[in-house]
C-alpha positions, -999 to +999 in steps of 0.1 A: +210+178-550+182+155-543+148+163-522+123+141-517+086+158-516+060+136-493+032+149-513+000+122-509-036+123-507-053+146-533-039+170-560-041+202-537-011+188-515+010+169-553+005+199-569+023+226-556+047+203-545+055+192-581+055+234-589+083+235-565+098+205-584+095+224-618+113+252-601+143+234-586+148+216-621+145+251-639+176+264-617+200+233-620+184+203-645+212+181-621+186+182-592+167+151-585+135+148-570+116+116-551+080+118-548+066+098-517+026+098-518-002+072-510-016+040-524-049+056-535-063+053-574-061+095-578-025+095-568-018+076-595-036+092-620-020+126-608+014+112-608+007+095-647-003+129-657+028+143-642+048+117-664+072+113-630+090+083-625+108+085-587+078+081-573+077+053-541+040+046-525+038+043-484+007+031-467+000+053-439-038+062-417-045+099-415-038+115-388-066+134-365-053+148-333-048+126-302-076+103-306-056+089-331-031+070-312-062+056-297-070+035-327-047+000-332-055+000-366-038+036-370-011+028-348-002-003-371-005+017-405+015+044-391+040+019-380+044+006-412+042+038-436+071+049-405+092+014-415+088+020-452+094+058-452+130+053-432+136+024-457+131+050-489+152+078-468+179+053-463+183+041-499+177+074-513+198+096-487+181+124-497+195+161-488+161+176-481+130+161-470+099+185-477+066+180-469+032+189-487+004+174-466-014+142-466-013+103-448+016+102-462+040+134-447+033+125-416+058+094-416+084+103-438+090+133-422+088+120-387+116+088-401+132+118-416+139+136-387+151+105-366+177+102-400+188+137-391+179+146-426+165+187-433+130+187-429+099+215-432+065+219-442+042+235-469+002+242-450-020+249-475-049+265-457-055+293-431-067+264-407-038+237-408-047+200-405-038+180-368-003+163-386+011+197-398+002+215-362+022+180-345+049+178-372+058+216-370+071+211-336+098+180-354+105+202-385+134+228-389+111+249-412+078+257-416+064+274-448+028+288-450+008+300-475-014+324-458-004+353-428-034+341-413-017+309-405+011+315-381-014+320-348-017+276-350+015+272-346+029+279-312+068+258-315+096+281-323+107+276-359+119+293-391+085+304-408+080+319-440+051+330-457+056+318-490+023+318-505+006+284-523+030+275-555+011+263-590+026+251-621+040+269-643+013+255-674-016+270-655-001+309-653+002+313-690-018+326-713-040+306-733-074+320-744-075+315-776-060+281-775-084+271-749-117+281-769-106+264-802-103+232-778-134+232-764-153+252-795-159+279-776-171+310-788-155+339-779-185+356-775-199+342-748-193+343-711-179+308-700-186+294-665-167+263-650-181+245-629-162+221-606-187+198-595-162+164-587-149+158-557-151+154-519-187+155-521-193+183-550-218+163-563-244+189-547-233+216-562-239+195-596-273+185-581-282+224-572-269+234-605-288+216-625-318+228-608-311+262-619-298+256-651-336+261-661-348+288-648-321+312-658-335+334-683-331+330-716-314+359-726-288+349-704-287+314-716-282+326-751-245+345-740-238+311-717-214+281-723-202+260-697-171+237-692-184+213-665-161+190-647-189+165-634-170+142-615-191+114-610-223+122-630-221+106-664-203+130-688-229+122-715-256+128-690-245+162-677-246+174-717-276+159-723-288+184-698-271+209-711-282+203-742-321+204-734-315+238-721-301+252-749-266+259-731-232+249-751-214+226-731-182+206-728-186+183-695-160+160-687-154+137-651-120+140-656-096+170-670-057+167-671-056+204-686-062+230-658-047+257-681-069+252-707-097+250-684-087+282-670-077+302-698-112+302-712-130+308-678-143+339-668-167+327-640-162+299-615-182+278-594-164+247-570-150+246-535-127+263-520-094+243-513-063+264-512-048+247-552-078+260-565-079+295-551-040+299-554-049+288-592-083+313-599-062+345-581-035+339-607-060+341-634-076+368-618-109+350-625-144+358-604-160+326-580-187+318-566-175+289-536-196+267-522-167+256-493-166+217-480-189+223-448-166+194-428-125+187-426-129+215-395-143+237-416-105+246-433-117+259-469-143+279-452-114+296-434-097+296-473-128+314-490-135+344-463-097+350-465-092+346-500-119+372-507-113+399-487-091+408-515-103+391-542-138+390-564-156+359-549-190+350-531-194+324-507-223+301-500-229+282-472-234+247-479-264+246-459-273+279-477-271+264-511-299+263-529-316+269-559-328+306-551-295+315-537-275+301-563-296+316-587-288+348-575-249+348-575-245+331-608-270+361-626-253+383-605-216+374-621-229+363-656-245+394-665-209+418-652-195+428-686-166+400-689-130+411-683-105+396-711-074+380-695-047+401-692-013+395-714+016+367-701+033+385-671-004+409-659-021+379-648-014+384-609+011+354-617+017+333-584+055+326-599+066+339-564+055+315-545+072+288-565+108+307-561+102+316-523+092+281-512+122+269-538+145+293-520+132+280-487+144+240-490+173+254-506+183+270-477+179+238-460+203+219-482 
Protein backbone atom coordinates (compact mmCIF):
# COMPACT_ATOMS: atom_id res chain seq x y z
CA UNK A 1 0.00 0.00 0.00
CA UNK A 2 1.22 3.47 -0.83
CA UNK A 3 -0.30 6.51 0.92
CA UNK A 4 0.34 10.11 -0.07
CA UNK A 5 -0.12 12.68 2.68
CA UNK A 6 -0.53 16.35 1.75
CA UNK A 7 0.33 18.35 4.84
CA UNK A 8 2.16 21.60 4.18
CA UNK A 9 2.09 24.87 6.08
CA UNK A 10 2.89 24.40 9.76
CA UNK A 11 3.64 21.69 12.28
CA UNK A 12 -0.06 21.71 13.12
CA UNK A 13 -0.71 20.14 9.72
CA UNK A 14 2.44 18.05 9.39
CA UNK A 15 2.62 16.31 12.78
CA UNK A 16 -0.90 14.78 12.64
CA UNK A 17 -0.01 13.39 9.21
CA UNK A 18 3.25 11.99 10.55
CA UNK A 19 1.51 10.38 13.52
CA UNK A 20 -0.88 8.55 11.18
CA UNK A 21 2.07 7.48 9.04
CA UNK A 22 3.64 6.01 12.20
CA UNK A 23 0.49 3.98 12.80
CA UNK A 24 0.22 2.74 9.22
CA UNK A 25 3.88 1.71 9.15
CA UNK A 26 3.54 -0.04 12.51
CA UNK A 27 0.66 -2.09 11.12
CA UNK A 28 2.50 -3.01 7.94
CA UNK A 29 6.19 -2.08 7.50
CA UNK A 30 5.77 -2.55 3.75
CA UNK A 31 3.50 0.51 3.60
CA UNK A 32 5.11 3.39 1.72
CA UNK A 33 4.39 6.94 2.83
CA UNK A 34 4.94 9.89 0.51
CA UNK A 35 4.61 13.44 1.81
CA UNK A 36 3.78 16.56 -0.16
CA UNK A 37 4.43 19.87 1.58
CA UNK A 38 5.00 23.52 0.70
CA UNK A 39 8.25 25.42 0.41
CA UNK A 40 8.48 27.22 3.75
CA UNK A 41 11.65 26.97 5.81
CA UNK A 42 9.68 25.68 8.79
CA UNK A 43 8.41 22.78 6.71
CA UNK A 44 11.94 21.79 5.70
CA UNK A 45 13.03 21.99 9.33
CA UNK A 46 10.18 19.78 10.50
CA UNK A 47 10.82 17.11 7.88
CA UNK A 48 14.51 17.08 8.83
CA UNK A 49 13.40 16.29 12.38
CA UNK A 50 11.10 13.55 11.16
CA UNK A 51 13.90 12.16 9.04
CA UNK A 52 11.80 11.00 6.10
CA UNK A 53 13.22 11.05 2.59
CA UNK A 54 10.11 10.80 0.42
CA UNK A 55 9.02 14.44 0.49
CA UNK A 56 7.93 16.58 -2.44
CA UNK A 57 7.45 20.34 -2.30
CA UNK A 58 4.64 22.12 -4.12
CA UNK A 59 4.38 25.88 -4.39
CA UNK A 60 0.79 26.98 -3.82
CA UNK A 61 -1.13 29.98 -2.50
CA UNK A 62 -3.49 30.09 0.44
CA UNK A 63 -7.16 29.74 -0.46
CA UNK A 64 -9.14 32.45 1.34
CA UNK A 65 -12.54 31.82 -0.18
CA UNK A 66 -14.22 33.05 -3.35
CA UNK A 67 -12.18 36.28 -3.35
CA UNK A 68 -9.02 34.24 -3.99
CA UNK A 69 -10.39 33.27 -7.40
CA UNK A 70 -10.21 36.94 -8.45
CA UNK A 71 -6.49 37.17 -7.71
CA UNK A 72 -4.20 36.56 -10.73
CA UNK A 73 -1.24 35.65 -8.50
CA UNK A 74 -3.36 33.11 -6.62
CA UNK A 75 -4.64 31.56 -9.83
CA UNK A 76 -1.14 31.33 -11.28
CA UNK A 77 0.22 29.60 -8.17
CA UNK A 78 -2.83 27.34 -8.04
CA UNK A 79 -2.33 26.21 -11.64
CA UNK A 80 1.38 25.60 -11.03
CA UNK A 81 0.59 23.69 -7.85
CA UNK A 82 -2.05 21.62 -9.60
CA UNK A 83 0.25 20.70 -12.51
CA UNK A 84 3.12 19.75 -10.23
CA UNK A 85 0.76 17.76 -7.99
CA UNK A 86 -0.60 16.01 -11.07
CA UNK A 87 2.94 15.03 -12.08
CA UNK A 88 3.78 13.72 -8.60
CA UNK A 89 0.62 11.62 -8.47
CA UNK A 90 1.19 10.19 -11.94
CA UNK A 91 4.73 9.18 -11.02
CA UNK A 92 4.05 7.90 -7.49
CA UNK A 93 0.67 6.22 -8.16
CA UNK A 94 -0.56 6.22 -4.54
CA UNK A 95 -3.49 4.03 -3.51
CA UNK A 96 -5.04 6.85 -1.48
CA UNK A 97 -4.39 10.57 -0.88
CA UNK A 98 -5.11 12.22 2.48
CA UNK A 99 -5.02 15.98 2.99
CA UNK A 100 -4.25 17.49 6.39
CA UNK A 101 -4.90 21.15 5.60
CA UNK A 102 -2.51 23.90 4.66
CA UNK A 103 -1.96 25.52 1.27
CA UNK A 104 -0.55 22.37 -0.27
CA UNK A 105 -3.57 20.14 0.31
CA UNK A 106 -5.80 22.02 -2.10
CA UNK A 107 -4.01 21.36 -5.44
CA UNK A 108 -2.95 17.85 -4.41
CA UNK A 109 -6.47 16.74 -3.48
CA UNK A 110 -7.96 18.30 -6.61
CA UNK A 111 -5.35 16.62 -8.83
CA UNK A 112 -6.04 13.29 -7.14
CA UNK A 113 -9.76 13.74 -7.78
CA UNK A 114 -9.10 14.30 -11.50
CA UNK A 115 -6.98 11.13 -11.61
CA UNK A 116 -9.64 9.10 -9.83
CA UNK A 117 -7.50 8.36 -6.76
CA UNK A 118 -9.51 7.92 -3.52
CA UNK A 119 -9.20 11.02 -1.33
CA UNK A 120 -10.03 12.15 2.18
CA UNK A 121 -9.22 15.16 4.30
CA UNK A 122 -8.66 15.67 8.01
CA UNK A 123 -9.75 18.88 9.72
CA UNK A 124 -7.83 19.66 12.90
CA UNK A 125 -9.75 22.73 14.07
CA UNK A 126 -13.33 23.19 15.22
CA UNK A 127 -13.93 25.85 12.54
CA UNK A 128 -12.58 24.52 9.23
CA UNK A 129 -10.52 26.59 6.85
CA UNK A 130 -11.87 27.75 3.49
CA UNK A 131 -9.84 25.17 1.57
CA UNK A 132 -11.21 22.19 3.49
CA UNK A 133 -14.76 23.51 3.27
CA UNK A 134 -14.46 23.52 -0.50
CA UNK A 135 -12.51 20.26 -0.73
CA UNK A 136 -15.20 18.51 1.30
CA UNK A 137 -17.43 18.58 -1.78
CA UNK A 138 -14.92 16.54 -3.78
CA UNK A 139 -13.42 13.99 -1.39
CA UNK A 140 -14.75 10.57 -0.46
CA UNK A 141 -14.03 10.87 3.25
CA UNK A 142 -13.96 13.61 5.86
CA UNK A 143 -12.24 13.08 9.22
CA UNK A 144 -12.86 15.53 12.07
CA UNK A 145 -11.04 16.23 15.29
CA UNK A 146 -14.14 17.71 16.92
CA UNK A 147 -17.78 16.66 16.76
CA UNK A 148 -18.65 20.37 16.74
CA UNK A 149 -17.18 20.70 13.23
CA UNK A 150 -20.00 18.76 11.54
CA UNK A 151 -22.22 21.81 11.16
CA UNK A 152 -19.69 23.51 8.88
CA UNK A 153 -19.88 20.80 6.21
CA UNK A 154 -23.03 20.50 4.11
CA UNK A 155 -22.10 18.20 1.24
CA UNK A 156 -23.00 14.48 1.61
CA UNK A 157 -19.95 12.33 2.33
CA UNK A 158 -18.53 9.69 4.63
CA UNK A 159 -17.78 11.57 7.87
CA UNK A 160 -15.84 10.17 10.81
CA UNK A 161 -14.91 11.90 14.07
CA UNK A 162 -11.44 10.52 14.71
CA UNK A 163 -9.89 13.12 16.99
CA UNK A 164 -6.57 14.80 16.28
CA UNK A 165 -3.74 12.22 16.20
CA UNK A 166 -0.46 12.99 17.93
CA UNK A 167 2.97 11.42 17.74
CA UNK A 168 3.62 8.29 19.78
CA UNK A 169 6.68 9.91 21.35
CA UNK A 170 4.53 12.61 22.93
CA UNK A 171 2.42 10.08 24.80
CA UNK A 172 5.21 8.28 26.58
CA UNK A 173 5.98 8.93 30.23
CA UNK A 174 9.42 10.56 30.48
CA UNK A 175 9.35 12.97 33.43
CA UNK A 176 12.50 11.66 35.06
CA UNK A 177 14.40 11.75 31.76
CA UNK A 178 13.13 15.27 31.04
CA UNK A 179 14.14 16.59 34.46
CA UNK A 180 17.70 15.38 33.87
CA UNK A 181 17.79 16.76 30.34
CA UNK A 182 16.79 20.29 31.42
CA UNK A 183 18.62 20.03 34.77
CA UNK A 184 15.38 20.89 36.54
CA UNK A 185 14.31 20.06 40.07
CA UNK A 186 11.50 17.62 40.77
CA UNK A 187 10.58 19.77 43.77
CA UNK A 188 9.62 22.80 41.67
CA UNK A 189 6.68 23.44 39.38
CA UNK A 190 7.58 23.67 35.69
CA UNK A 191 5.85 26.22 33.50
CA UNK A 192 6.05 25.74 29.75
CA UNK A 193 5.78 29.01 27.82
CA UNK A 194 5.24 28.80 24.08
CA UNK A 195 5.89 32.27 22.77
CA UNK A 196 7.42 31.55 19.41
CA UNK A 197 4.91 31.24 16.58
CA UNK A 198 1.88 32.87 14.97
CA UNK A 199 2.30 36.24 16.59
CA UNK A 200 2.81 34.77 20.06
CA UNK A 201 5.66 37.20 20.70
CA UNK A 202 3.01 39.23 22.50
CA UNK A 203 2.91 36.42 25.06
CA UNK A 204 6.65 36.84 25.56
CA UNK A 205 6.29 40.58 26.08
CA UNK A 206 3.52 40.41 28.67
CA UNK A 207 4.97 37.38 30.42
CA UNK A 208 8.30 39.09 31.07
CA UNK A 209 6.45 42.11 32.44
CA UNK A 210 4.74 39.82 34.93
CA UNK A 211 7.84 37.85 35.85
CA UNK A 212 9.32 40.33 38.29
CA UNK A 213 5.93 40.96 39.90
CA UNK A 214 5.44 37.37 41.02
CA UNK A 215 5.79 36.84 44.78
CA UNK A 216 9.22 35.66 45.92
CA UNK A 217 7.62 32.64 47.56
CA UNK A 218 6.32 31.60 44.13
CA UNK A 219 9.55 32.31 42.27
CA UNK A 220 11.42 29.99 44.61
CA UNK A 221 9.17 27.10 43.61
CA UNK A 222 9.11 27.87 39.88
CA UNK A 223 11.19 26.82 36.89
CA UNK A 224 10.41 27.77 33.30
CA UNK A 225 10.89 26.07 29.96
CA UNK A 226 10.48 28.83 27.38
CA UNK A 227 10.17 28.28 23.62
CA UNK A 228 10.84 31.89 22.83
CA UNK A 229 10.81 32.01 19.02
CA UNK A 230 12.50 35.08 17.59
CA UNK A 231 13.70 36.30 20.96
CA UNK A 232 17.39 35.41 21.43
CA UNK A 233 17.80 32.55 23.88
CA UNK A 234 20.53 34.36 25.81
CA UNK A 235 18.33 37.42 26.29
CA UNK A 236 15.48 35.30 27.63
CA UNK A 237 17.70 33.37 30.04
CA UNK A 238 19.31 36.60 31.28
CA UNK A 239 15.87 37.93 32.19
CA UNK A 240 15.12 34.79 34.15
CA UNK A 241 18.47 34.97 35.90
CA UNK A 242 17.80 38.58 36.89
CA UNK A 243 14.41 37.54 38.28
CA UNK A 244 15.99 34.69 40.24
CA UNK A 245 14.12 31.95 38.37
CA UNK A 246 15.66 28.78 36.98
CA UNK A 247 14.91 28.52 33.27
CA UNK A 248 15.84 27.05 29.91
CA UNK A 249 15.07 28.99 26.73
CA UNK A 250 15.05 27.71 23.16
CA UNK A 251 14.33 29.52 19.92
CA UNK A 252 13.52 26.16 18.37
CA UNK A 253 13.15 22.86 20.18
CA UNK A 254 12.46 19.52 18.53
CA UNK A 255 12.02 17.28 21.60
CA UNK A 256 8.48 18.11 22.59
CA UNK A 257 8.17 14.74 24.27
CA UNK A 258 10.67 15.99 26.86
CA UNK A 259 9.05 19.42 27.02
CA UNK A 260 5.64 17.98 27.85
CA UNK A 261 7.20 15.32 30.05
CA UNK A 262 8.48 17.93 32.49
CA UNK A 263 5.59 20.41 32.24
CA UNK A 264 3.09 21.04 35.06
CA UNK A 265 1.37 24.09 33.54
CA UNK A 266 1.45 25.44 29.98
CA UNK A 267 1.00 28.95 28.61
CA UNK A 268 0.45 29.31 24.89
CA UNK A 269 -1.87 29.67 21.92
CA UNK A 270 -4.72 27.29 21.11
CA UNK A 271 -3.64 25.46 17.99
CA UNK A 272 -5.40 22.12 17.57
CA UNK A 273 -2.22 20.03 17.74
CA UNK A 274 -0.97 21.79 20.88
CA UNK A 275 -4.34 21.17 22.55
CA UNK A 276 -4.33 17.51 21.56
CA UNK A 277 -0.84 17.10 22.99
CA UNK A 278 -1.53 18.74 26.36
CA UNK A 279 -4.78 16.80 26.57
CA UNK A 280 -2.85 13.56 26.18
CA UNK A 281 -0.50 14.62 28.99
CA UNK A 282 -3.22 16.03 31.27
CA UNK A 283 -1.48 19.40 31.42
CA UNK A 284 -3.56 22.36 32.65
CA UNK A 285 -3.16 25.43 30.49
CA UNK A 286 -3.57 29.16 30.16
CA UNK A 287 -4.63 29.72 26.56
CA UNK A 288 -4.27 32.95 24.60
CA UNK A 289 -5.93 32.12 21.25
CA UNK A 290 -4.44 33.58 18.09
CA UNK A 291 -6.94 36.37 17.28
CA UNK A 292 -6.80 36.15 13.49
CA UNK A 293 -7.42 33.43 10.87
CA UNK A 294 -11.16 33.52 11.49
CA UNK A 295 -10.69 33.16 15.25
CA UNK A 296 -10.58 29.40 14.84
CA UNK A 297 -8.22 29.11 17.82
CA UNK A 298 -10.77 30.82 20.06
CA UNK A 299 -13.34 28.17 19.21
CA UNK A 300 -10.73 25.43 19.72
CA UNK A 301 -10.02 26.83 23.17
CA UNK A 302 -13.71 27.11 24.13
CA UNK A 303 -14.45 23.52 23.16
CA UNK A 304 -11.27 22.29 24.86
CA UNK A 305 -12.01 24.17 28.09
CA UNK A 306 -15.44 22.56 28.45
CA UNK A 307 -13.87 19.32 29.65
CA UNK A 308 -10.22 20.12 30.36
CA UNK A 309 -8.51 22.29 32.93
CA UNK A 310 -7.85 25.48 31.02
CA UNK A 311 -8.36 29.22 31.30
CA UNK A 312 -8.81 31.43 28.25
CA UNK A 313 -7.44 34.95 27.99
CA UNK A 314 -8.47 36.81 24.85
CA UNK A 315 -5.63 38.58 23.05
CA UNK A 316 -7.40 41.90 23.62
CA UNK A 317 -7.45 41.19 27.36
CA UNK A 318 -3.87 39.97 27.64
CA UNK A 319 -2.05 42.30 30.01
CA UNK A 320 0.16 41.97 33.11
CA UNK A 321 -2.83 42.05 35.46
CA UNK A 322 -4.86 39.28 33.81
CA UNK A 323 -1.86 37.06 33.14
CA UNK A 324 -0.46 37.46 36.67
CA UNK A 325 -3.81 36.45 38.13
CA UNK A 326 -3.99 33.31 35.98
CA UNK A 327 -0.38 32.35 36.62
CA UNK A 328 -0.73 32.66 40.38
CA UNK A 329 -3.91 30.55 40.25
CA UNK A 330 -2.32 27.65 38.38
CA UNK A 331 1.16 27.82 39.86
CA UNK A 332 -0.08 27.68 43.44
CA UNK A 333 -2.21 24.59 42.87
CA UNK A 334 -0.87 21.32 44.22
CA UNK A 335 1.08 19.66 41.42
CA UNK A 336 -0.19 16.33 40.20
CA UNK A 337 2.59 13.96 39.26
CA UNK A 338 2.49 12.48 35.78
CA UNK A 339 0.49 9.28 35.61
CA UNK A 340 2.07 5.98 34.63
CA UNK A 341 2.33 5.03 30.95
CA UNK A 342 -1.04 4.09 29.46
CA UNK A 343 -2.97 6.20 31.96
CA UNK A 344 -2.17 9.68 30.69
CA UNK A 345 -5.32 10.29 28.68
CA UNK A 346 -3.59 8.92 25.57
CA UNK A 347 -4.91 9.94 22.19
CA UNK A 348 -3.65 6.77 20.53
CA UNK A 349 -7.25 5.99 19.47
CA UNK A 350 -7.13 9.06 17.20
CA UNK A 351 -4.16 7.62 15.32
CA UNK A 352 -5.84 4.24 15.04
CA UNK A 353 -9.20 5.64 13.97
CA UNK A 354 -7.71 7.82 11.27
CA UNK A 355 -5.49 5.00 10.03
CA UNK A 356 -8.57 2.76 9.85
CA UNK A 357 -10.37 5.43 7.85
CA UNK A 358 -7.51 5.72 5.36
CA UNK A 359 -7.29 1.97 4.91
CA UNK A 360 -11.00 1.80 4.09
CA UNK A 361 -10.39 3.71 0.86
CA UNK A 362 -7.56 1.50 -0.42
